[in-house]
C-alpha positions in Angstrom: 31.6 15.1 -36.2 34.7 12.1 -36.0 35.0 13.4 -32.1 31.3 12.2 -32.1 32.3 9.0 -34.6 35.3 8.0 -32.3 32.9 8.1 -29.1 30.6 6.0 -30.4 33.1 3.6 -31.9 34.8 3.0 -28.4 31.6 2.8 -26.6 29.7 0.2 -29.3 32.6 -2.6 -28.1 32.5 -1.3 -24.1 27.9 -2.2 -24.6 29.0 -5.5 -26.3 31.4 -6.9 -23.4 28.8 -5.9 -21.0 26.0 -7.7 -22.9 28.8 -10.8 -23.4 29.8 -10.8 -19.5 25.9 -10.4 -18.5 25.3 -13.6 -20.6 28.5 -14.8 -19.4 27.1 -15.0 -16.0 23.7 -16.0 -16.1 24.8 -18.8 -18.4 26.7 -19.7 -15.6 24.1 -19.1 -13.1 21.8 -22.1 -15.1 24.4 -24.0 -15.2 25.3 -24.1 -11.6 21.8 -23.2 -10.2 19.2 -25.4 -13.2 16.6 -25.5 -9.5 17.0 -21.3 -8.8 17.2 -20.9 -12.7 13.8 -22.1 -13.2 12.4 -20.1 -9.7 13.2 -17.2 -11.8 11.5 -18.4 -14.8 8.5 -18.5 -13.0 9.6 -15.2 -11.0 9.9 -13.3 -14.4 7.2 -14.7 -16.1 4.3 -13.2 -13.1 6.3 -9.8 -13.9 4.8 -9.8 -17.4 1.3 -11.3 -16.3 1.5 -8.1 -14.0 3.2 -5.6 -16.1 1.2 -6.2 -19.5 -1.9 -7.6 -18.4 -3.5 -4.2 -19.3 -2.4 -1.0 -21.3 -1.7 0.6 -17.6 1.3 0.0 -15.7 1.7 -1.7 -12.7 -1.9 0.2 -11.5 -5.1 -1.8 -9.7 -7.1 1.1 -12.2 -8.3 -1.3 -15.5 -7.6 1.1 -18.9 -9.1 0.6 -22.7 -7.8 -2.4 -23.3 -5.8 -5.8 -21.8 -2.8 -6.9 -23.4 -1.8 -10.0 -21.7 -5.5 -10.3 -20.2 -7.7 -12.8 -22.1 -10.4 -10.2 -20.2 -10.9 -7.6 -17.8 -10.8 -8.9 -14.2 -14.7 -8.0 -13.9 -16.4 -8.6 -17.1 -19.2 -10.7 -16.1 -20.5 -13.6 -18.4 -23.7 -14.5 -16.2 -24.9 -17.1 -19.3 -20.8 -18.5 -18.9 -20.7 -19.2 -15.5 -19.6 -22.0 -14.0 -18.0 -22.8 -17.0 -15.3 -25.8 -16.6 -12.0 -24.8 -19.1 -12.5 -24.3 -22.9 -11.5 -22.8 -25.9 -13.3 -19.4 -24.4 -12.6 -19.9 -21.0 -9.1 -21.9 -20.4 -9.3 -22.4 -16.9 -12.9 -22.1 -16.6 -15.6 -19.1 -14.9 -16.3 -17.9 -11.9 -19.8 -18.1 -10.1 -20.1 -14.3 -11.9 -19.5 -15.4 -15.1 -15.7 -13.9 -14.6 -12.7 -15.7 -17.0 -10.6 -16.9 -14.5 -7.3 -16.9 -16.2 -7.8 -13.0 -16.7 -8.5 -12.5 -12.9 -4.8 -15.0 -12.5 -3.1 -12.8 -14.2 -4.3 -9.1 -13.0 -3.9 -11.3 -10.0 -0.1 -11.0 -10.4 -0.1 -7.6 -10.7 -1.5 -7.5 -6.8 0.7 -9.9 -6.2 3.7 -7.3 -7.2 2.3 -4.0 -6.2 2.0 -5.2 -2.4 4.7 -7.8 -2.1 7.3 -5.8 -3.2 5.9 -2.4 -1.7 6.3 -4.3 1.6 9.3 -6.0 1.0 10.7 -2.8 0.1 9.4 -1.0 3.3 10.7 -4.2 5.7 14.1 -3.7 3.9 14.7 -0.4 4.6 13.5 -1.0 8.0 15.3 -3.7 9.5 18.4 -2.6 8.0 17.9 0.6 9.9 17.5 -1.7 13.1 19.9 -4.8 12.4 22.8 -2.5 11.0 23.1 0.2 13.8 21.4 -2.3 17.1 24.7 -4.1 16.0 27.3 -1.4 15.3 26.6 0.1 18.4 26.4 -2.8 20.8 26.2 -2.5 24.1 23.2 -0.8 26.0 21.6 0.5 22.9 21.7 -3.3 21.3 20.4 -5.1 24.4 17.0 -3.1 24.5 16.3 -2.7 20.7 16.8 -6.4 20.5 14.2 -6.9 23.4 12.1 -4.9 21.6 12.3 -7.1 18.3 11.7 -10.0 21.1 8.7 -8.8 21.4 8.1 -8.3 18.1 8.8 -11.2 16.9 6.2 -13.0 20.4 3.5 -12.0 18.5 1.3 -14.2 16.3 1.8 -12.4 12.9 -1.2 -13.2 11.7 -3.1 -11.3 14.2 -1.0 -8.4 14.0 -1.4 -8.6 9.9 -5.5 -7.9 10.8 -6.2 -5.6 13.5 -3.1 -3.7 12.2 -4.7 -4.1 8.8 -8.0 -3.4 10.7 -6.6 -0.4 12.4 -4.7 1.4 9.4 -8.1 1.1 7.2 -10.0 3.1 10.3 -7.4 5.8 9.9 -6.8 6.1 5.9 -10.0 6.1 4.5 -12.4 2.6 2.4 -10.4 3.6 -0.8 -8.9 0.9 -2.6 -5.7 2.8 -2.3 -5.6 3.2 1.0 -7.2 -0.2 2.0 -4.2 -1.6 -0.7 -1.6 1.4 1.3 -2.5 -0.3 5.3 -2.2 -4.0 3.9 1.8 -2.8 2.2 2.5 -1.2 5.7 1.3 -3.8 7.4 3.2 -6.1 6.3 6.1 -4.2 5.5 6.5 -4.1 9.6 5.2 -7.3 10.5 8.2 -8.3 7.9 11.0 -6.2 9.3 11.5 -8.2 12.5 13.3 -11.2 11.5 15.1 -9.7 9.0 16.3 -6.9 11.3 17.8 -10.1 13.3 19.4 -11.7 10.2 21.3 -8.2 9.5 22.2 -7.5 13.3 24.3 -11.1 12.9 26.2 -9.9 9.7 26.9 -6.8 10.9 28.2 -8.0 14.5 30.6 -10.3 12.2 31.1 -7.7 9.6 32.5 -5.1 12.5 34.6 -7.6 13.8 37.3 -7.3 11.1 40.4 -5.4 10.8 39.5 -2.7 8.2 36.4 -0.8 10.5 38.7 -0.6 12.4 41.8 1.2 10.4 38.6 2.9 9.3 38.5 4.1 12.7 42.1 5.0 13.6 42.3 7.2 10.9 39.3 9.1 11.7 36.7 8.1 10.1 33.0 8.7 11.5 30.8 6.4 12.5 28.3 7.7 10.7 30.8 7.3 7.7 32.0 3.6 9.0 28.6 2.7 8.6 28.0 3.3 5.5 31.1 3.0 3.8 32.3 -0.4 5.5 29.3 -1.8 7.7 26.0 -1.4 4.7 28.3 -2.6 1.4 29.2 -5.7 3.0 25.7 -6.3 4.2 24.0 -6.0 0.9 24.4 -9.6 -0.3 22.9 -10.7 3.0 19.9 -7.9 2.6 19.2 -8.9 -1.1 19.2 -13.1 -0.5 16.6 -12.1 2.7 14.6 -9.7 0.0 14.0 -12.0 -2.0 13.3 -14.8 0.6 10.8 -12.7 1.9 9.0 -12.0 -1.4 7.5 -15.2 -1.0 6.2 -15.0 2.0 4.9 -11.7 2.2 3.1 -12.6 -1.3 1.6 -16.0 0.6 0.9 -13.9 3.6 -1.1 -11.1 1.2 -3.0 -14.2 0.2 -3.7 -15.7 2.8 -5.6 -12.3 5.0 -7.0 -11.7 1.6 -8.2 -15.6 2.2 -10.0 -14.6 5.2 -11.1 -10.9 3.8 -9.2 -8.6 5.5 -7.0 -7.7 2.2 -7.0 -6.2 -1.0 -10.9 -5.0 -1.8 -13.0 -6.4 -4.2 -13.3 -6.8 -7.1 -9.7 -6.6 -7.5 -8.6 -10.0 -8.0 -6.0 -11.7 -5.2 -5.3 -15.1 -5.5 -5.9 -15.4 -1.7 -9.4 -13.8 -2.5 -10.1 -16.3 -5.2 -9.9 -19.3 -2.7 -12.2 -17.4 -0.6 -15.3 -18.9 0.9 -17.5 -18.5 -2.2 -14.9 -20.7 -4.4 -15.0 -23.3 -1.0 -18.5 -23.9 -1.5 -18.1 -25.0 -4.9 -14.9 -26.9 -4.8 -16.8 -30.6 -4.7 -18.5 -29.5 -8.1 -16.2 -27.5 -9.9 -12.6 -27.8 -8.4 -11.1 -25.5 -10.9 -12.3 -22.6 -9.0 -9.2 -23.0 -6.1 -6.7 -25.4 -8.3 -5.9 -22.6 -10.8 -5.4 -19.7 -8.2 -3.4 -22.4 -5.8 -1.1 -22.9 -8.3 -0.4 -20.1 -9.2 0.3 -19.3 -5.0 2.6 -22.5 -5.0 4.7 -22.2 -8.1 5.1 -17.9 -7.1 6.0 -18.9 -4.0 7.8 -21.5 -4.7 10.1 -20.0 -6.5 11.2 -16.7 -5.3 12.1 -19.3 -2.3 14.6 -21.7 -5.2 15.4 -18.3 -6.7 16.9 -16.9 -2.9 18.2 -20.0 -2.3 20.4 -20.6 -5.1 21.5 -16.0 -4.7 22.2 -17.1 -1.3 25.2 -19.4 -2.7 26.0 -17.6 -4.6 26.7 -14.5 -3.1 28.0 -16.2 0.2 31.1 -17.0 0.2 30.9 -19.6 2.2 29.0 -21.9 0.4 30.6 -21.3 -3.0 33.1 -24.4 -2.2 30.6 -26.0 -0.8 27.1 -26.5 -2.9 
């Protein structure tokens, strides 16, 4: 019992020091980068909406009762269709009498699932291509970069639409399969540009003396990549991922607006801006204003937070900003 008390008394100050240092870092970030902190608050708000829209965490299926959302995303109140903002429906209702606020809150869940999954896939592919292409160099690097050039040359929207349709044909028409198809194609499209940036950072890291020293003492090529190259480009990867989250959410909204994204009745912010809403925009402007505002706020949040994070993590920018 005495040993347990001694261990717990030693662990408590350590936890306090960790909490204090974390709080200090957060305060310093807010003080130095207020716009980035504002973007981070928008991101946290989106996470809260996505996690606690109902009792099931990060899933497109409904549970027994909503938490943050006032209604389910597909609850129809036909008597209240096309109603403007009111106490019962703060952001109004759509043509089927569904609460716009609830659908925007559930739409944050769609954006989190698709955006984060696609960016995770993109970063894995881009890191693999960029690190090994930059480190190996020579003919291998030239061949890989010509494939990346061709990859980037195709219009992204064409690849997204055609790729999603092909993936749906092979994976099936279930909502889960269609969501996976969007994530897969979007992740592949985003990986091309990111691999170029990671490759450039890998080439810069490879020229450092500690890499030559590791090779001199007999370290294998794989160990050099995993031990010396990858950790030193991780800051670039983190910043790229943050910036591409905004791009992924915007791309998902774009293809959903065109009718190729997440299938109904699941609420995607892009689908809420679709042709049905645009036909009524002159009379019922809230149908497009609030979903468009949600897209703007979240993409803006990721962009300014990623920019601030780049300034903090890049040592070349710390003294200049």
